[in-house]
N, C-alpha and C positions, 0 to 999 in steps of 0.2 A: 881715472875718471875723465881725463882731458881728451880722450879719443872718441868722444860722442857715444860712449857706452852707457847704458843705463845701469842701475845698481844690480839687476839680475843677469846682465849679459857680461860674460868674460870671454876674452879671446881664447880660442883653444890652444892648449899647450902642446909643445912638440913631443913631450913624453907620452901624452895620450894617443897621439897619432902614430908614434912608433910602436906603442903597445898594441894598438889596433891592427897594425900591419904584421906584427911578429906572430900572432896567434894563427892566422890562416896559413902563413908560410910554413910554420912548424907542423901544422896539421897536414898540409899537403906533403911535406917531407915524410911524415909518419905513414901516410897512405902509400906513397911510392916505395918506402922501405918495406911495408907489408906486402905489396905486390911483388917486389923483388924476392923476398923470402918465400912467398908462395910459388913463384916461378922456379926458383932454384930448389925448392923442396920436393919437386916432382922427381921421383925415382923411376927410371925405366926398368920395369921388371915384368917378367911373364910368370904368371902363376895359374894354376889350375889343378884341380884334383877331382876325383870322384871316388866314391866308395860304393861297393855293391855287396850288400849282406842281406839277402832276402829272408833268411830264416832267423836272424838274430833279433828282429824287431827293435833295433837300435836306430836312433836318429843321429846322423852324422852332419855336423855343421862346422864350418871354418870359423873358429872363434878368433877374434882379434883381427879379422880381415876387414879392410876398408878400401874402398876404391879411391879415396882421397887420403894421401899420406899425412902423417902427423906434421911434417914440415909445412905442407900446404895448408893444413888447418890452422897452424899457428900464424902463418903469413896472412891468411884471410882474416883471422881475428884481429891482428894488428891493423890491417887496412880498415876494417869496420870501426875500430876504435878511433882512427883518424877521421873517418867520415862522420862519426858521431860528434867529434869536437868541431868539425866544420859546420855541421848543422846547428849545433848550439851557438856557435859564434854568429852565424848568419841570423838566427832568430833574435839573439841579443842585440845585434846591430840594428836590425829592422825595428825592434821594439824601442830603442833609444833614439830613433830618428826624430829630430826636432819638428814640431808641427808648424805649419804656416799659419800666420795670423792674417785674417782678412779684414 
């Protein structure tokens, strides 16, 4: 109380500042890791097929074919999770900002 602090005001602790800095750094790391997984998950492959059966009245489709590979999908999901953590952190920090007294 000798540092001209009122009863409601406490100096910020170093732990809170460290915790506030760790979350966005970890979230950025998750976003970068997701981007790397998505980039390395791309498999160069050529594919193509067609089927011609005019009299059988069957519908031919390529089941399980995706233009985005599973590795890319996983990487993008990881990156989106990191972006969601960053958005939550930014909203939390803006909501906790101390208000100025006039």
